[in-house]
C-alpha positions, 0 to 999 in steps of 0.5 A: 629623760631620755627618752622626752627629749626626742619625744615623738614627733608623730603629731608634727610630721602628721601637721605637714600632710595637713599642710600638703592637703590644704595647698592642694586644696586651694590649687584644685579649686583655684584652677576649678574656678579658672578653667571650669567653665572653659573644660565643660563649654569644651565637653559640651561641644564634644558631646553635640559633635560625637551625635549627627547635631554636629551643626549645633556643636560649630554655633556652640563653638564658634558662640564660645570663641566670641566670648571666650573672646571678649573676655579676653579683651575684657581682662587685657583691658581689666590689665591695661588701666591697671598698670596705667602710669600716672 
């Protein structure tokens, strides 16, 4: 009788690890979606700058900055439209 009351808790502990792994995986997916393009573009520009194509890298970097600023402006406009007072 005592053995059934105290029982084996390995299943509960394993489930906690599964839940933790799922939360970590979800956080990684959100981070990749959020920062993926910026990180990829940064590596692309760094690769160009490391070679003899530094002028091309400079042009690509300027293009990415303009696109980033446009994305920031779009995000700000969306944010402001969501929080308008009526």
